[in-house]
C-alpha positions as CSV (number, residue, x, y, z in Angstrom):
1,M,19.0,53.6,40.9
2,P,19.0,52.2,44.6
3,S,20.6,49.0,45.1
4,N,18.0,45.8,45.8
5,N,19.7,45.7,49.4
6,T,18.7,49.8,49.7
7,I,15.2,49.8,49.0
8,Q,12.9,49.7,51.9
9,D,9.4,48.3,51.5
10,P,7.1,48.1,54.8
11,K,4.6,45.3,52.6
12,R,7.5,43.3,51.5
13,K,8.5,40.6,53.8
14,D,11.3,38.1,53.6
15,P,8.9,34.7,53.8
16,R,11.2,33.0,56.0
17,S,10.4,35.1,59.0
18,Q,6.6,34.8,58.6
19,G,6.2,31.9,61.0
20,P,8.1,30.7,63.9
21,K,11.3,28.6,63.7
22,P,12.4,25.6,65.3
23,E,13.5,24.4,68.2
24,F,10.1,24.6,69.6
25,S,9.4,24.5,73.5
26,Q,6.5,21.8,72.4
27,E,5.7,18.5,74.9
28,T,4.1,15.5,73.3
29,I,0.6,15.7,74.0
30,P,-2.1,13.1,73.6
31,Y,-3.7,12.4,70.4
32,P,-5.8,13.9,68.7
33,G,-4.0,16.7,70.0
34,S,-5.6,20.3,70.8
35,T,-4.5,23.9,69.5
36,G,-4.5,25.1,73.0
37,A,-2.0,22.3,73.7
38,M,0.7,23.8,70.9
39,S,3.7,26.0,71.8
40,P,4.0,28.2,69.2
41,R,0.1,28.4,69.0
42,P,-0.7,27.6,65.0
43,D,-1.9,30.8,63.0
44,H,-5.0,29.7,61.3
45,G,-5.8,33.2,60.0
46,E,-8.0,34.4,63.0
47,E,-6.3,37.3,62.7
48,T,-5.3,37.8,59.2
49,Y,-7.0,36.3,56.2
50,E,-9.4,38.7,54.8
51,G,-11.7,37.5,51.7
52,L,-12.8,39.2,48.7
53,G,-16.1,37.2,48.0
54,R,-15.3,34.1,45.8
55,L,-17.5,32.0,47.3
56,K,-20.5,34.0,48.4
57,D,-23.5,31.7,49.3
58,K,-21.7,28.3,48.7
59,V,-21.6,25.7,51.4
60,A,-18.7,23.5,52.1
61,L,-18.6,20.0,54.2
62,I,-14.5,20.2,55.8
63,T,-13.3,17.0,57.7
64,G,-10.8,18.1,60.3
65,A,-12.2,21.7,60.5
66,D,-11.6,21.8,64.4
67,S,-8.2,22.5,64.2
68,G,-5.0,22.8,62.5
69,I,-5.4,23.5,58.1
70,G,-9.1,22.5,58.5
71,R,-9.6,25.3,61.1
72,A,-7.5,27.7,58.3
73,V,-9.5,26.5,55.4
74,A,-12.9,26.9,57.2
75,I,-12.0,30.3,58.5
76,A,-10.9,31.4,55.0
77,F,-13.8,29.9,53.0
78,A,-16.4,31.5,55.7
79,R,-14.5,34.9,55.1
80,E,-15.0,33.9,51.2
81,G,-18.9,34.0,51.8
82,A,-19.5,30.5,52.4
83,D,-21.3,28.9,55.0
84,I,-19.4,25.8,56.7
85,V,-20.1,22.1,58.0
86,L,-17.6,21.2,60.3
87,G,-16.7,17.4,60.7
88,Y,-14.4,15.9,62.9
89,L,-13.8,13.7,66.1
90,P,-16.1,13.8,69.2
91,D,-12.6,14.3,71.0
92,E,-12.3,17.7,69.2
93,E,-15.5,19.5,70.4
94,K,-13.5,22.5,72.0
95,D,-11.5,22.7,68.7
96,A,-14.3,22.5,66.6
97,T,-16.4,25.2,68.5
98,E,-14.2,27.5,68.4
99,S,-13.7,27.1,64.6
100,A,-17.4,27.6,64.6
101,G,-17.2,30.5,66.0
102,W,-14.6,32.3,63.7
103,I,-17.3,31.1,61.1
104,R,-20.0,32.6,62.9
105,R,-17.8,35.9,63.3
106,A,-17.7,36.0,59.6
107,G,-21.3,36.1,59.5
108,R,-21.4,32.6,57.7
109,K,-23.3,29.6,59.0
110,A,-21.7,26.8,61.2
111,L,-23.2,23.1,61.3
112,Q,-21.1,21.2,63.8
113,I,-21.3,17.3,63.4
114,P,-19.0,15.3,65.8
115,G,-18.2,11.2,64.3
116,D,-15.4,9.6,63.4
117,I,-14.9,9.1,59.6
118,S,-13.2,5.7,59.7
119,S,-16.8,4.5,59.9
120,E,-18.9,4.4,56.6
121,Q,-22.3,5.0,59.0
122,N,-20.8,7.7,60.1
123,C,-19.6,9.5,56.6
124,V,-22.8,8.4,55.6
125,A,-24.6,10.4,58.3
126,L,-22.4,13.2,58.0
127,A,-23.4,13.9,54.1
128,E,-27.1,13.0,54.6
129,S,-27.0,15.9,58.0
130,A,-25.0,18.4,55.6
131,M,-27.5,18.2,53.0
132,K,-30.6,18.3,55.0
133,E,-29.3,21.4,56.7
134,F,-28.0,23.2,53.9
135,G,-29.8,21.4,50.2
136,Q,-26.7,21.5,48.6
137,I,-23.0,20.9,49.2
138,D,-20.7,22.9,46.7
139,A,-17.4,22.1,48.0
140,L,-16.4,18.9,49.4
141,V,-13.1,19.4,51.8
142,N,-11.2,15.9,52.8
143,I,-8.3,17.1,54.9
144,A,-8.8,15.0,58.5
145,A,-6.4,12.4,58.5
146,F,-4.7,9.9,60.8
147,Q,-0.9,9.2,61.0
148,S,1.5,7.4,63.3
149,T,5.1,7.1,63.5
150,H,7.2,3.6,63.6
151,E,11.5,3.0,63.5
152,E,10.2,-0.5,63.1
153,L,7.9,-2.4,60.9
154,N,7.2,-4.7,63.7
155,E,5.4,-2.3,65.3
156,I,3.0,-1.3,63.3
157,T,-0.3,-3.4,63.8
158,S,-3.1,-4.7,61.2
159,E,-5.8,-2.7,63.3
160,E,-3.3,0.8,63.0
161,F,-3.1,0.0,59.3
162,D,-6.6,-0.4,58.8
163,R,-7.5,2.8,60.7
164,T,-5.1,4.7,58.5
165,L,-6.6,3.3,55.5
166,K,-10.2,3.6,56.5
167,T,-9.7,6.9,57.9
168,N,-7.6,8.8,54.7
169,V,-9.1,6.7,52.3
170,Y,-12.3,5.2,52.5
171,A,-13.5,8.1,54.2
172,L,-12.5,9.9,51.1
173,F,-14.1,7.5,48.9
174,W,-17.1,7.2,51.1
175,L,-17.8,10.7,51.3
176,C,-17.4,11.4,47.3
177,R,-19.7,8.9,46.6
178,A,-22.4,9.9,49.2
179,I,-21.7,13.8,48.1
180,M,-20.5,13.9,43.8
181,P,-23.8,12.4,42.5
182,A,-25.8,15.3,43.9
183,M,-23.6,18.1,43.2
184,R,-24.2,20.7,40.7
185,P,-22.6,21.7,37.8
186,G,-19.3,24.1,39.3
187,S,-19.3,22.2,42.5
188,V,-15.9,20.6,43.5
189,V,-14.1,18.5,45.7
190,I,-10.7,19.5,47.2
191,N,-8.6,16.0,48.8
192,T,-5.2,16.8,51.0
193,A,-2.5,15.0,50.0
194,S,1.1,15.4,51.3
195,I,4.6,15.7,49.9
196,Q,4.8,12.0,51.8
197,S,2.8,10.7,48.1
198,Y,5.7,11.6,46.7
199,D,9.1,11.5,49.0
200,P,7.4,9.1,51.9
201,S,9.6,8.7,55.3
202,A,9.9,5.7,56.4
203,H,8.4,6.3,59.9
204,L,5.2,7.0,58.4
205,L,4.7,3.7,56.1
206,P,0.8,3.5,56.3
207,Y,0.2,7.2,56.2
208,A,2.4,8.0,53.1
209,A,0.9,4.9,51.1
210,T,-2.4,6.3,52.1
211,K,-1.8,10.1,50.3
212,A,-0.1,8.0,47.0
213,A,-3.6,6.7,47.0
214,I,-5.5,10.1,47.0
215,V,-3.0,11.1,44.5
216,S,-4.4,8.7,42.4
217,M,-7.9,8.8,43.6
218,T,-8.0,12.6,42.9
219,K,-7.3,11.7,38.8
220,T,-9.8,9.3,38.9
221,L,-12.4,11.2,40.4
222,S,-11.6,14.0,38.2
223,M,-12.6,12.3,35.5
224,M,-15.9,11.2,36.7
225,G,-16.9,14.0,38.4
226,M,-16.4,16.0,35.2
227,K,-19.0,14.2,33.3
228,G,-21.2,16.1,35.6
229,G,-19.2,19.5,35.9
230,V,-17.9,18.8,38.9
231,R,-13.9,19.1,39.7
232,V,-11.9,17.5,41.9
233,N,-8.1,18.6,42.8
234,A,-5.8,18.2,45.9
235,V,-3.3,19.8,48.1
236,A,-0.4,18.0,49.0
237,P,1.3,19.8,51.7
238,G,5.0,19.5,53.2
239,P,6.1,19.9,57.3
240,V,2.5,22.3,58.5
241,W,2.4,23.1,62.4
242,T,-0.8,21.5,63.4
243,P,-2.0,19.1,66.3
244,L,-1.1,16.2,64.7
245,I,2.7,16.8,64.9
246,P,3.1,16.9,68.7
247,A,0.2,14.0,68.9
248,T,2.0,12.0,66.7
249,M,5.6,12.3,66.7
250,S,8.4,12.4,69.3
251,Q,9.0,15.2,71.5
252,E,12.4,15.2,69.4
253,K,11.0,15.3,66.2
254,A,8.5,17.8,67.0
255,K,10.8,20.3,68.5
256,K,12.5,20.5,65.3
257,F,9.8,20.1,62.8
258,G,10.4,21.7,59.3
259,H,13.8,23.0,60.1
260,D,15.0,20.9,56.7
261,T,12.5,23.1,54.7
262,D,14.3,25.9,52.5
263,F,12.6,28.4,54.6
264,G,14.1,27.1,57.7
265,R,10.4,26.4,59.7
266,P,7.6,24.6,58.9
267,A,4.2,26.3,57.1
268,Q,1.6,27.4,59.2
269,P,-2.2,26.6,58.5
270,V,-2.6,30.0,57.5
271,E,-0.4,29.8,54.3
272,I,-2.0,26.8,53.1
273,A,-5.6,27.5,52.7
274,P,-5.1,30.1,50.1
275,V,-4.5,27.3,47.7
276,F,-8.0,25.3,48.8
277,V,-9.8,29.1,48.4
278,F,-8.5,29.2,44.8
279,L,-9.1,25.4,43.9
280,A,-12.7,26.2,45.5
281,S,-13.3,29.4,43.2
282,N,-14.3,29.9,39.7
283,E,-11.1,31.4,39.0
284,A,-10.1,27.1,39.2
285,R,-12.5,26.7,36.7
286,Y,-10.3,25.0,33.9
287,V,-8.3,23.5,36.9
288,T,-9.1,19.7,37.5
289,G,-7.2,16.5,38.2
290,E,-4.4,18.4,39.6
291,V,-2.0,18.5,42.4
292,Y,-0.5,21.5,44.3
293,G,2.2,20.8,46.2
294,I,3.1,23.6,49.1
295,T,6.2,22.3,50.5
296,G,8.5,24.9,51.2
297,G,10.9,24.2,48.5
298,Q,11.1,20.5,49.3
299,S,8.7,18.2,47.0
300,P,8.7,16.7,43.4
301,V,4.7,17.7,43.5
């Protein structure tokens, strides 16, 4: 038999080389960031993700669906057969419209609802608008998040800490409270935790704290949800190349982002989306209260 070194299989690819590696030619960009300002441009699966009909005729509400992981999940869900409600900041209208275009090209409906989810009123309005349009929500996918980086504790203002909690934790609570009681058996909630939940970085103190809270909330919400046949899980990514990185980190950190993973690179958003698809599908029907790590080999998740 030939040795492993002599086997040539065009379908087998080294995962370390299936995404750009740092250093990147990326400059700092204004918050909240935009896909068009990124170099290299993130891969959301626009040209590669192939659906299998696993979410046919479902309706998914996805926060942060304009870019990054949110866009990749929206594209994947649409190609799996779901209609999509896109939640995003008003400043991200251009990216959201681009995401909606990919959803419609997949033959599915896309409802764009801008609003800052750090406001309870906006969260309720988002849920009500989605229900009014579609009459159901089969998957609530909480992806949108706020983060900022600081080297010193006294640099973190109370206003910034409050904004991080409200965007990442309060919004999750408000949306779950508004939507879960109306969900039918077989519906799902998928939250987005992080490697920061378990291995926090000092410069991300408020963000890491919220991600740890999301892990705990996922566990408790899963107990509540299963009383009505609703599964609740979380995905915990490591470094992912999204606009949030150059919009909230120094140019030096952004250029080297993901270099310390076992892969020598950050994940692309398209590499995170399939786990969300699995958790939303009936293939995961016996999975609830779990946290799935996608960290490039870094995480104790």
